[in-house]
All heavy atoms as an XYZ file, in Angstrom:
729
protein
N       0.841    -15.896     -5.201
C       0.648    -14.506     -5.175
C       1.347    -13.849     -3.932
O       1.164    -14.372     -2.786
C      -0.766    -14.166     -5.096
C      -1.071    -12.696     -5.181
S      -2.785    -12.333     -5.398
C      -3.189    -11.277     -4.128
N       2.142    -12.866     -4.047
C       2.887    -12.261     -3.033
C       1.864    -11.343     -2.283
O       1.079    -10.652     -2.777
C       4.009    -11.373     -3.599
C       4.872    -10.735     -2.498
C       5.924     -9.948     -3.127
O       6.110     -9.829     -4.371
N       6.746     -9.374     -2.288
N       1.969    -11.267     -0.892
C       1.292    -10.461     -0.175
C       1.940     -9.166      0.165
O       3.135     -9.179      0.361
C       0.792    -11.055      1.190
C      -0.341    -12.080      1.114
C      -0.891    -12.398      2.453
O      -0.862    -13.599      2.687
N      -1.234    -11.435      3.301
N       1.094     -8.079      0.102
C       1.703     -6.707      0.427
C       1.408     -6.204      1.766
O       1.693     -5.175      2.123
C       1.418     -5.884     -0.744
C       2.096     -6.243     -1.975
C       1.516     -7.116     -2.819
C       3.382     -5.779     -2.252
C       2.194     -7.607     -3.990
C       4.048     -6.205     -3.440
C       3.423     -7.033     -4.223
O       4.042     -7.538     -5.365
N       0.693     -7.079      2.507
C       0.292     -6.684      3.872
C       0.200     -7.788      4.726
O       0.010     -8.881      4.212
C      -1.062     -5.750      3.829
C      -2.156     -6.532      3.246
C      -2.938     -7.304      4.005
C      -2.501     -6.311      1.959
C      -4.058     -7.965      3.448
C      -3.558     -6.973      1.334
C      -4.299     -7.861      2.106
O      -5.464     -8.453      1.655
N       0.256     -7.605      6.052
C       0.234     -8.784      6.958
C      -1.234     -9.067      7.244
O      -2.200     -8.272      7.007
C       0.973     -8.479      8.163
O       0.308     -7.564      8.887
N      -1.453    -10.247      7.910
C      -2.738    -10.576      8.366
C      -2.959    -10.512      9.838
O      -3.800    -11.022     10.468
C      -3.108    -12.089      7.927
C      -2.992    -12.234      6.463
C      -4.168    -11.549      5.741
O      -5.168    -11.169      6.384
O      -3.954    -11.348      4.533
N      -2.031     -9.691     10.502
C      -2.127     -9.560     11.940
C      -3.327     -9.075     12.437
O      -4.041     -9.757     13.278
C      -0.821     -8.792     12.466
C       0.440     -9.473     12.097
C       1.568     -8.510     12.465
N       1.699     -7.615     11.494
C       2.354     -6.511     11.604
N       3.053     -6.190     12.619
N       2.464     -5.672     10.583
N      -3.764     -7.871     12.206
C      -4.986     -7.219     12.668
C      -5.292     -6.036     11.923
O      -4.471     -5.490     11.184
C      -4.815     -6.980     14.192
O      -4.086     -5.769     14.307
N      -6.450     -5.534     11.985
C      -6.877     -4.413     11.164
C      -6.059     -3.265     11.623
O      -5.751     -2.359     10.865
C      -8.378     -4.115     11.319
C      -9.186     -5.114     10.625
C     -10.648     -4.726     10.697
O     -11.072     -3.976     11.479
N     -11.459     -5.412      9.731
N      -5.660     -3.060     12.807
C      -4.918     -1.833     13.349
C      -3.599     -1.866     12.901
O      -2.990     -0.847     12.832
C      -5.127     -1.779     14.875
C      -6.391     -1.632     15.445
C      -7.124     -2.979     15.543
O      -6.551     -3.987     15.846
O      -8.377     -2.893     15.376
N      -3.002     -3.078     12.673
C      -1.447     -3.137     12.323
C      -1.175     -3.644     11.040
O      -0.090     -4.087     10.756
C      -0.822     -4.029     13.492
O      -1.323     -5.250     13.450
C      -0.969     -3.374     14.832
N      -2.259     -3.715     10.119
C      -1.827     -4.227      8.743
C      -1.073     -3.333      7.935
O      -1.361     -2.047      7.880
C      -3.195     -4.601      7.991
C      -3.780     -5.746      8.440
O      -3.166     -6.567      9.154
O      -5.042     -6.035      7.997
N      -0.044     -3.699      7.363
C       0.904     -2.925      6.456
C       1.263     -3.725      5.271
O       1.308     -4.907      5.344
C       2.130     -2.556      7.222
C       1.867     -1.657      8.391
C       1.870     -2.086      9.638
C       1.807     -0.270      8.208
C       1.571     -1.300     10.803
C       1.647      0.565      9.264
C       1.488      0.078     10.588
O       1.211      0.857     11.498
N       1.522     -3.061      4.205
C       2.054     -3.750      3.023
C       3.506     -3.978      3.321
O       4.177     -3.149      3.786
C       1.831     -2.859      1.747
N       3.885     -5.094      2.873
C       5.337     -5.462      3.132
C       5.898     -6.256      2.003
O       5.207     -7.174      1.488
C       5.454     -6.309      4.416
C       6.834     -6.536      4.861
S       7.328     -5.013      5.745
C       8.494     -5.753      6.852
N       6.977     -5.856      1.475
C       7.593     -6.660      0.312
C       8.922     -7.242      0.779
O       9.364     -6.901      1.997
C       7.904     -5.737     -0.796
O       8.991     -4.828     -0.423
C       6.639     -4.860     -1.192
N       9.601     -8.034      0.084
C      10.848     -8.601      0.389
C      11.970     -7.675      0.585
O      12.926     -7.865      1.146
C      11.228     -9.789     -0.547
C      11.499     -9.215     -1.954
C      10.297     -9.247     -2.845
O       9.287     -9.862     -2.535
O      10.235     -8.580     -3.918
N      11.711     -6.319      0.109
C      12.810     -5.389      0.328
C      12.445     -4.417      1.438
O      13.007     -3.411      1.755
C      12.835     -4.429     -0.984
O      11.523     -3.839     -1.196
C      13.252     -5.245     -2.152
N      11.469     -4.917      2.383
C      11.074     -4.220      3.570
C      10.464     -2.905      3.486
O      10.555     -2.069      4.283
C      12.325     -4.267      4.444
N       9.968     -2.566      2.290
C       9.110     -1.372      2.216
C       7.789     -1.568      2.696
O       7.065     -2.571      2.470
C       9.042     -1.014      0.656
C       8.157      0.209      0.449
C      10.480     -0.673      0.000
N       7.319     -0.746      3.581
C       6.134     -0.782      4.191
C       5.017      0.235      3.630
O       5.361      1.297      3.574
C       6.176     -0.665      5.733
C       7.111     -1.598      6.297
C       4.800     -0.623      6.368
C       7.466     -1.357      7.793
N       3.984     -0.315      3.127
C       2.830      0.458      2.656
C       1.646      0.117      3.454
O       1.294     -1.108      3.497
C       2.644      0.214      1.150
C       3.940      0.471      0.420
C       1.487      1.113      0.674
C       3.868     -0.048     -1.059
N       1.005      1.114      4.136
C      -0.097      0.724      4.883
C      -1.270      0.144      4.068
O      -1.547      0.528      2.941
C      -0.588      2.104      5.432
C       0.686      2.884      5.431
C       1.456      2.481      4.258
N      -1.923     -0.967      4.746
C      -3.096     -1.533      4.002
C      -4.075     -0.555      3.633
O      -4.655     -0.584      2.604
C      -3.552     -2.617      4.890
C      -4.755     -3.501      4.159
C      -5.207     -4.437      5.068
C      -6.451     -5.243      4.494
N      -6.958     -6.199      5.385
N      -4.271      0.498      4.430
C      -5.248      1.540      4.058
C      -4.893      2.196      2.817
O      -5.913      2.680      2.132
C      -5.366      2.525      5.276
N      -3.516      2.500      2.557
C      -3.302      3.098      1.368
C      -3.615      2.243      0.031
O      -4.071      2.730     -0.957
C      -1.762      3.490      1.259
C      -1.485      4.668      2.198
O      -2.338      5.399      2.610
O      -0.236      4.996      2.352
N      -3.266      0.986      0.294
C      -3.652      0.020     -0.873
C      -5.185     -0.007     -1.108
O      -5.636      0.045     -2.233
C      -3.164     -1.412     -0.516
C      -1.666     -1.393     -0.523
C      -3.696     -2.368     -1.564
C      -0.963     -2.635     -0.073
N      -5.952     -0.004      0.028
C      -7.406     -0.023     -0.087
C      -7.814      1.259     -0.751
O      -8.819      1.159     -1.551
C      -8.008     -0.250      1.226
C      -7.860     -1.760      1.735
C      -8.296     -1.942      3.204
O      -8.618     -0.909      3.825
O      -8.418     -3.090      3.599
N      -7.238      2.423     -0.343
C      -7.694      3.700     -0.931
C      -7.374      3.758     -2.405
O      -8.170      4.204     -3.231
C      -6.927      4.891     -0.183
N      -6.255      3.237     -2.839
C      -5.852      3.060     -4.240
C      -6.908      2.268     -5.004
O      -7.374      2.544     -6.126
C      -4.487      2.579     -4.482
C      -3.363      3.609     -4.188
C      -1.976      2.812     -3.966
C      -3.276      4.673     -5.140
N      -7.185      1.071     -4.422
C      -8.195      0.188     -5.009
C      -9.567      0.882     -5.094
O     -10.416      0.476     -5.939
C      -8.176     -1.175     -4.428
C      -6.840     -2.018     -4.588
C      -6.826     -3.217     -3.821
O      -7.268     -3.403     -2.730
O      -6.344     -4.229     -4.470
N      -9.845      1.667     -4.182
C     -11.141      2.303     -4.155
C     -11.162      3.457     -5.258
O     -12.245      3.760     -5.859
N     -10.057      4.124     -5.590
C     -10.012      5.267     -6.564
C      -9.700      4.732     -7.900
O     -10.053      5.502     -8.869
C      -8.871      6.179     -6.136
N      -9.143      3.570     -8.071
C      -8.803      3.004     -9.427
C      -9.238      1.663     -9.722
O      -9.352      0.867     -8.685
C      -7.173      2.990     -9.547
C      -6.594      4.310     -9.551
C      -6.055      4.802     -8.287
C      -6.468      5.139    -10.597
C      -5.388      6.072     -8.210
C      -5.939      6.417    -10.534
C      -5.454      6.937     -9.334
O      -4.788      8.138     -9.243
N      -9.446      1.284    -10.884
C      -9.566     -0.167    -11.236
C      -8.109     -0.622    -11.559
O      -7.435      0.014    -12.329
C     -10.425     -0.229    -12.559
O     -11.690      0.313    -12.295
C     -10.447     -1.667    -13.053
N      -7.774     -1.715    -10.926
C      -6.446     -2.281    -11.092
C      -6.544     -3.258    -12.137
O      -7.367     -4.244    -12.063
C      -5.898     -2.904     -9.782
C      -5.401     -2.007     -8.790
C      -5.558     -0.628     -8.838
C      -4.548     -2.505     -7.861
C      -4.984      0.190     -7.860
C      -3.929     -1.694     -6.822
C      -4.268     -0.398     -6.843
N      -5.709     -3.141    -13.261
C      -5.531     -4.188    -14.171
C      -4.197     -4.570    -14.205
O      -3.288     -3.967    -14.583
C      -5.903     -3.440    -15.605
C      -7.338     -2.975    -15.748
C      -7.717     -2.654    -17.069
N      -9.077     -2.223    -17.119
C      -9.591     -1.477    -17.948
N      -8.779     -0.867    -18.840
N     -10.973     -1.161    -17.913
N      -4.012     -5.852    -13.634
C      -2.700     -6.428    -13.311
C      -2.393     -6.089    -11.950
O      -1.316     -5.459    -11.691
N      -3.148     -6.423    -10.915
C      -2.956     -6.082     -9.599
C      -1.566     -6.325     -9.007
O      -1.005     -5.619     -8.351
C      -4.074     -6.651     -8.682
C      -4.002     -6.235     -7.183
C      -5.182     -6.941     -6.460
N      -5.298     -6.311     -5.108
C      -4.586     -6.811     -4.066
N      -3.643     -7.625     -4.188
N      -4.720     -6.168     -2.860
N      -1.083     -7.682     -9.245
C       0.164     -8.071     -8.785
C       1.263     -7.169     -9.246
O       2.166     -6.597     -8.428
C       0.463     -9.494     -9.124
C       1.674    -10.026     -8.492
C       1.622    -10.221     -7.123
O       0.547    -10.252     -6.483
O       2.714    -10.349     -6.417
N       1.270     -6.747    -10.506
C       2.393     -5.926    -11.151
C       2.223     -4.513    -10.483
O       3.293     -3.857    -10.243
C       2.250     -5.843    -12.635
C       2.538     -7.105    -13.318
C       1.355     -8.103    -13.483
O       0.223     -7.650    -12.947
O       1.537     -9.136    -13.938
N       1.068     -3.994    -10.349
C       0.821     -2.650     -9.734
C       1.326     -2.640     -8.368
O       2.045     -1.687     -7.915
C      -0.785     -2.251     -9.935
C      -0.963     -2.125    -11.335
C      -0.931     -1.071     -9.033
C      -2.576     -2.094    -11.522
N       1.007     -3.673     -7.550
C       1.510     -3.616     -6.173
C       3.015     -3.796     -6.035
O       3.629     -3.153     -5.141
C       0.792     -4.812     -5.389
C      -0.778     -4.550     -5.140
C      -1.319     -5.698     -4.445
C      -1.016     -3.264     -4.419
N       3.488     -4.460     -6.917
C       5.066     -4.516     -6.957
C       5.668     -3.253     -7.337
O       6.683     -2.819     -6.692
C       5.544     -5.725     -7.983
C       5.235     -7.071     -7.585
C       5.539     -8.032     -8.671
O       6.112     -7.669     -9.710
N       5.239     -9.284     -8.360
N       5.081     -2.557     -8.237
C       5.574     -1.288     -8.786
C       5.428     -0.260     -7.652
O       6.339      0.476     -7.261
C       4.757     -0.699     -9.882
C       5.338      0.432    -10.538
C       6.437      0.439    -11.349
C       4.772      1.699    -10.224
C       6.960      1.604    -11.917
C       5.257      2.857    -10.806
C       6.360      2.790    -11.622
N       4.320     -0.298     -6.968
C       4.023      0.685     -5.781
C       4.931      0.314     -4.644
O       5.525      1.319     -4.010
C       2.585      0.614     -5.297
C       1.699      1.235     -6.444
C       2.357      1.399     -3.942
C       0.211      0.993     -6.242
N       5.194     -0.905     -4.412
C       6.215     -1.250     -3.277
C       7.599     -0.770     -3.666
O       8.494     -0.322     -2.752
C       6.220     -2.753     -3.107
N       7.945     -0.736     -4.990
C       9.322     -0.358     -5.357
C       9.372      1.201     -5.331
O      10.389      1.701     -5.087
C       9.574     -0.845     -6.790
C      10.911     -0.614     -7.338
C      11.108     -1.290     -8.608
C      12.609     -1.129     -9.075
N      12.911     -1.750    -10.395
N       8.207      1.881     -5.613
C       8.295      3.407     -5.709
C       7.128      3.891     -4.799
O       6.195      4.472     -5.313
C       8.082      3.851     -7.175
C       9.113      3.270     -8.065
C       8.762      2.188     -8.972
C      10.401      3.772     -8.076
C       9.764      1.780     -9.781
C      11.306      3.307     -9.043
C      11.012      2.194     -9.835
O      11.954      1.806    -10.650
N       7.163      3.752     -3.493
C       6.171      4.152     -2.557
C       5.757      5.668     -2.608
O       4.788      5.938     -2.165
C       6.631      3.669     -1.175
C       8.071      3.528     -1.374
C       8.317      3.154     -2.856
N       6.787      6.483     -3.010
C       6.550      7.855     -3.061
C       5.402      8.197     -4.058
O       4.920      9.348     -4.014
C       7.870      8.705     -3.453
C       8.249      8.325     -4.875
C       7.835      9.019     -5.948
C       9.189      7.380     -5.032
C       8.248      8.819     -7.241
C       9.731      6.942     -6.360
C       9.211      7.779     -7.469
N       5.041      7.365     -4.977
C       4.001      7.581     -5.880
C       2.515      7.426     -5.121
O       1.566      7.918     -5.739
C       4.011      6.625     -7.034
C       5.241      6.825     -7.977
C       5.277      5.812     -9.027
C       5.075      8.299     -8.588
N       2.462      6.809     -4.047
C       1.188      6.618     -3.436
C       0.400      7.899     -3.142
O      -0.758      7.999     -3.670
C       1.251      5.839     -2.152
C      -0.090      5.812     -1.402
C       1.732      4.386     -2.450
N       0.961      8.861     -2.600
C       0.225     10.152     -2.394
C      -0.162     10.874     -3.707
O      -1.195     11.384     -3.865
C       1.151     11.065     -1.684
C       2.159     10.231     -1.116
C       2.276      8.951     -1.887
N       0.684     10.811     -4.674
C       0.462     11.357     -6.122
C      -0.743     10.612     -6.595
O      -1.774     11.207     -7.214
C       1.620     11.279     -7.007
C       1.307     11.667     -8.382
C       2.778     11.969     -6.320
N      -0.703      9.320     -6.703
C      -1.862      8.475     -7.247
C      -3.110      8.739     -6.480
O      -4.332      8.817     -7.092
C      -1.462      7.111     -7.262
C      -0.409      6.592     -8.222
C       0.040      5.142     -7.924
C      -0.957      6.736     -9.634
N      -3.034      8.916     -5.282
C      -4.309      9.214     -4.432
C      -4.862     10.669     -4.654
O      -6.121     10.820     -4.630
C      -4.033      9.084     -2.880
C      -3.774      7.636     -2.468
C      -3.420      7.547     -0.976
C      -5.072      6.792     -2.690
N      -4.019     11.619     -5.016
C      -4.360     12.902     -5.331
C      -4.888     13.056     -6.696
O      -5.833     13.984     -6.958
C      -3.253     13.818     -4.956
C      -3.557     15.317     -5.163
C      -2.290     16.074     -4.841
O      -1.703     15.873     -3.748
O      -1.962     16.957     -5.540
N      -4.466     12.380     -7.589
C      -4.645     12.571     -9.062
C      -6.150     12.547     -9.454
O      -6.621     13.411    -10.180
C      -3.910     11.504     -9.900
N      -6.991     11.659     -8.844
C      -8.303     11.656     -9.341
C      -9.132     12.941     -9.033
O      -9.934     13.420     -9.831
C      -9.033     10.490     -8.608
C      -7.924      9.561     -8.316
C      -6.682     10.426     -8.178
N      -8.762     13.502     -7.790
C      -9.403     14.862     -7.541
C      -8.827     15.943     -8.525
O      -9.696     16.894     -8.718
C      -9.072     15.276     -6.090
C      -9.813     14.420     -4.999
O     -10.887     13.881     -5.420
O      -9.315     14.370     -3.958
N      -7.714     15.887     -8.958
C      -7.245     16.864     -9.916
C      -7.815     16.739    -11.311
O      -8.069     17.770    -11.984
C      -5.753     16.756    -10.035
C      -4.962     16.976     -8.672
C      -5.128     18.359     -8.103
C      -4.388     18.450     -6.922
N      -4.565     19.764     -6.153
N      -8.192     15.555    -11.838
C      -8.660     15.430    -13.132
C     -10.238     15.206    -13.289
O     -10.739     15.259    -14.303
C      -8.112     14.252    -13.812
C      -6.486     14.536    -13.987
C      -8.297     12.918    -13.147
N     -10.875     15.145    -12.121
C     -12.308     14.888    -12.164
C     -13.091     16.169    -12.734
O     -14.223     15.922    -13.177
C     -12.946     14.483    -10.765
C     -13.017     15.552     -9.730
C     -13.576     14.991     -8.417
C     -13.538     16.031     -7.398
N     -14.033     15.471     -6.126
N     -12.588     17.190    -12.668
C     -13.108     18.506    -13.193
C     -13.240     18.185    -14.837
O     -14.182     18.590    -15.326
C     -12.180     19.642    -13.004
C     -12.692     20.886    -13.656
N     -13.889     21.649    -13.331
C     -12.154     21.578    -14.770
C     -14.003     22.576    -14.178
N     -12.977     22.525    -15.125
N     -12.272     17.551    -15.357
C     -12.145     17.357    -16.816
C     -12.982     16.135    -17.132
O     -13.507     15.921    -18.340
C     -10.780     17.293    -17.287
C     -10.018     18.588    -17.001
C      -9.133     18.578    -15.938
C     -10.251     19.726    -17.731
C      -8.475     19.797    -15.572
C      -9.558     20.866    -17.388
C      -8.641     20.939    -16.224
O      -8.009     22.058    -15.928
N     -13.066     15.121    -16.322
C     -13.593     13.863    -16.576
C     -14.480     13.481    -15.482
O     -14.279     12.554    -14.615
C     -12.500     12.710    -16.844
C     -11.546     13.026    -17.931
C     -10.211     13.486    -17.587
C     -11.821     12.857    -19.282
C      -9.346     13.786    -18.518
C     -10.987     13.260    -20.177
C      -9.695     13.602    -19.786
N     -15.585     14.191    -15.154
C     -16.408     14.041    -14.044
C     -17.079     12.706    -13.808
O     -17.281     12.301    -12.631
C     -17.416     15.131    -14.171
C     -17.543     15.374    -15.573
C     -16.166     15.176    -16.242
N     -17.441     12.014    -14.804
C     -18.173     10.671    -14.645
C     -17.310      9.509    -14.976
O     -17.828      8.544    -15.275
C     -19.388     10.746    -15.575
C     -20.361     11.864    -15.279
O     -20.504     12.142    -14.032
O     -20.906     12.494    -16.107
N     -16.013      9.616    -14.902
C     -15.151      8.534    -15.239
C     -14.695      7.722    -14.013
O     -14.486      8.346    -12.882
C     -13.903      9.113    -16.018
O     -14.364      9.699    -17.195
N     -14.430      6.589    -14.325
C     -13.688      5.588    -13.291
C     -12.149      5.501    -13.901
O     -12.102      5.376    -15.058
C     -14.381      4.313    -13.309
C     -13.566      3.304    -12.431
C     -14.055      3.286    -11.012
N     -13.389      2.223    -10.349
C     -12.924      2.297     -9.108
N     -12.973      3.470     -8.494
N     -12.229      1.338     -8.541
N     -11.223      5.644    -12.961
C      -9.887      5.708    -13.423
C      -9.231      4.297    -13.358
O      -9.651      3.486    -12.383
C      -9.084      6.694    -12.621
C      -9.830      8.015    -12.673
C     -10.502      8.606    -11.678
C      -9.765      8.773    -13.899
C     -11.187      9.812    -11.731
C     -10.440     10.024    -13.991
C     -11.113     10.460    -12.977
O     -11.719     11.699    -13.056
N      -8.295      3.978    -14.063
C      -7.558      2.679    -14.003
C      -6.071      2.827    -13.873
O      -5.535      3.804    -14.565
C      -8.000      1.877    -15.289
N      -5.432      1.872    -13.337
C      -4.009      1.595    -13.539
C      -3.749      0.277    -14.072
O      -4.363     -0.718    -13.518
C      -3.324      1.779    -12.087
C      -3.624      3.131    -11.529
C      -1.790      1.579    -12.199
C      -3.074      3.164    -10.004
N      -2.978      0.303    -15.083
C      -2.767     -1.027    -15.707
C      -1.265     -1.418    -15.464
O      -0.411     -0.735    -15.416
C      -2.990     -0.851    -17.321
C      -2.908     -2.176    -18.021
C      -3.335     -1.992    -19.412
N      -2.760     -0.802    -20.073
C      -2.791     -0.574    -21.356
N      -3.229     -1.528    -22.194
N      -2.345      0.562    -21.839
N      -1.134     -2.797    -15.246
C       0.194     -3.304    -14.896
C       1.219     -3.214    -16.048
O       0.828     -2.669    -17.149
N       2.404     -3.591    -15.753
C       3.431     -3.412    -16.642
C       3.379     -4.134    -17.942
O       2.900     -5.348    -18.046
C       4.738     -3.743    -15.957
N       3.765     -3.619    -19.040
C       4.044     -4.254    -20.312
C       5.376     -3.720    -20.653
O       5.517     -2.613    -21.159
C       2.986     -3.938    -21.332
C       1.593     -4.344    -21.011
C       0.533     -3.873    -21.937
O       0.935     -3.089    -22.862
O      -0.647     -4.122    -21.651
N       6.457     -4.573    -20.480
C       7.773     -4.113    -20.766
C       8.195     -2.891    -19.850
O       8.679     -1.906    -20.405
C       8.017     -4.050    -22.212
C       7.814     -5.195    -22.981
C       8.152     -5.051    -24.371
O       8.694     -3.892    -24.890
N       7.864     -5.917    -25.254
N       7.766     -2.880    -18.638
C       8.125     -1.879    -17.655
C       7.553     -0.451    -17.974
O       8.055      0.529    -17.726
C       9.626     -1.758    -17.513
C      10.145     -2.942    -16.804
O       9.578     -3.386    -15.924
N      11.374     -3.285    -17.234
N       6.382     -0.519    -18.795
C       5.668      0.769    -19.012
C       4.269      0.622    -18.330
O       3.566     -0.285    -18.417
C       5.309      0.893    -20.535
C       4.453      2.071    -20.797
C       6.672      0.925    -21.349
N       4.032      1.691    -17.404
C       2.819      1.692    -16.610
C       1.921      2.743    -17.168
O       2.377      3.759    -17.706
C       3.218      1.885    -15.099
C       3.850      0.763    -14.517
C       5.248      0.585    -14.747
C       3.184     -0.169    -13.838
C       5.861     -0.569    -14.213
C       3.762     -1.241    -13.337
C       5.152     -1.487    -13.479
O       5.858     -2.445    -12.959
N       0.667      2.498    -16.992
C      -0.421      3.322    -17.601
C      -1.324      3.802    -16.566
O      -1.790      3.099    -15.716
C      -1.148      2.614    -18.703
C      -0.326      2.033    -19.784
N       0.005      2.858    -20.945
C       0.197      0.814    -19.885
C       0.743      1.995    -21.677
N       0.925      0.859    -21.125
N      -1.650      5.104    -16.569
C      -2.663      5.652    -15.736
C      -3.642      6.295    -16.702
O      -3.314      7.039    -17.698
C      -2.164      6.806    -14.931
C      -3.078      7.730    -14.295
C      -3.876      7.380    -13.203
C      -3.327      8.963    -14.891
C      -4.772      8.194    -12.699
C      -4.285      9.841    -14.352
C      -4.995      9.479    -13.255
N      -4.868      6.077    -16.454
C      -5.903      6.652    -17.429
C      -7.186      6.182    -17.086
O      -7.658      5.636    -16.055
N      -8.166      6.609    -18.080
C      -9.582      6.318    -17.946
C      -9.820      5.057    -18.815
O      -9.537      5.083    -20.030
C     -10.352      7.446    -18.479
C     -10.062      8.734    -17.553
C     -11.876      7.215    -18.460
C     -10.470      9.962    -18.206
N     -10.438      4.049    -18.221
C     -10.627      2.837    -19.024
C     -11.595      3.055    -20.092
O     -12.567      3.914    -19.925
C     -11.152      1.752    -17.970
C     -11.491      2.557    -16.798
C     -10.829      3.875    -16.845
N     -11.551      2.422    -21.291
C     -12.469      2.480    -22.329
C     -13.815      1.755    -22.079
O     -13.822      0.891    -21.314
C     -11.881      1.994    -23.577
């Protein structure tokens, strides 16, 4: 399993991929708090490839909770490079 953050210390933990994209561990933890990850490894790879999506994903639950107030949201890993955002059944 590839790591997306270092084990140095809590103050300096960052997500890191082989392409040198840095995603703060706090962002990963915030995403995992807001969503159920289905296919964590694939999701982290996708986020590392497209880090500009992190703020959008973090903002999305607040935008849709008015319509789905009692729901837990999920991100499902890739199936032939198709990613899903939604409410788990």
